[in-house]
N, C-alpha and C positions, 0 to 999 in steps of 0.2 A: 637115582637116589631120592628118597622122599624128604619132605621138609624137616622131619624130626632128625633124620640122619645128617642132613646138612647143618642143622643147629648144633648137633653134637660135635661135628667136625669143627665148627666155628669155636665152640666152647673149649675144645681140646687145644686148638691153636692159640687161643687166648691164654690158657693155662700154661702152655709151653713157653709163651712169651714172658709171662710173669716168673716162671720157674728159672728161665735163663738169667734173669736179672737178680734173682733171689740169692741171698747168702745163707739163709737157714730155712728150714721148713715153715717157720712162722711167716715168711715172706710170701709163700705161695699156697699155703694150706687152704685158705678160703676159696681159691680158684679150684683146687682139687675137690673140695666139698661141694662146690657148685656143680661140677661135672657129675659127681657121685649122686647128688640129689636129682639131677636131670635123668640119670639112668633109672633110678628108683621110681620116678614119676612117669616114666614112659615104658614100663615093663611090657606093655602090649606090643611095642615095637622092637622087642629084644632081637629078633633075627636081623633087622636092619642095623641096630646098634652094634651087634657083634661084627657085622661086616665093616663098620667104621673102625673098630678096634683092630681087626685083622689088617686092614689097610694101613693103619698107623704102625703096627708091628713090622710090616713089610717095608715101610718108608724109611730108608737109610738117613733121610734128612731130619726126621722127627727124633729129637734127643731126650724128651721128657718121659722116658719109660717109667720113671717114678710115679707118674700119674696113673699108668695102667696098674702098677703094683698096688697103689693106694686104693683104686676102685675095685680091683679084683679080690682084695682081702675081704671085702664085704660081699661083692656080687658072686664070685666063684663060678663064673661061666666056664664050663668045661672046654668049649671051643677055643677060648683064649689060652687056656693052659696048654691044650694040645698044640696050638700054633707056636707058643713060646718054647715048648719042648722040641718041636721040629726045628726051629731056628737055632736053639741051643746046640743041637747035635750037628746041624749042617754048617753053621757059621765057622769061619776061620778067624774072625775078628774077635779078639779077646774082650773088647768093650761090649760088643753085642752079646757075647756069651755071658758076661757078667750081668748085663741088664736082663737077659732072658732067665738066668738063674734066679734073680731076685723076683721076677714076676712069678715064676713057679713056686718059690718059697712063700710068696704072699698068700698062697692058698692055705697055708698052715695056720692053725689057731695061735701058735706062739711065734708068728713072724717077727723077726727082730726089728724090721723096719717100722713096725707099728709104734715103737717107742718114740719115733721122731715127730709124731702127730698128736696134738691134744685131742683130736676127734676120737682117736682110738684109746685114749686114756680114761674115757668116761666110764 
């Protein structure tokens, strides 16, 4: 894993930590924007960044799938959508199915989750 991928993993873990303590999207949105900006600033490393997000999707301990939905609403990486669809179909855990369904929905222009974030109300 290269340095950029390790930094993304660190940022995602920090965002998850803030997300777990948050009561509303206002409590963690800044962390989500930090991750999104990092992705945009390192587009040349997209293959490595995609691997980090796939790893997060496969990690049953990572709970902040809202972060992936938030980022993929703008980034729209097909590999992440494909992986979320695969997990949606194969999982027997209703919580995982719901999280993967939201990630898939985030690729739509009218994603209902965007209303939670001031970033997408601009």
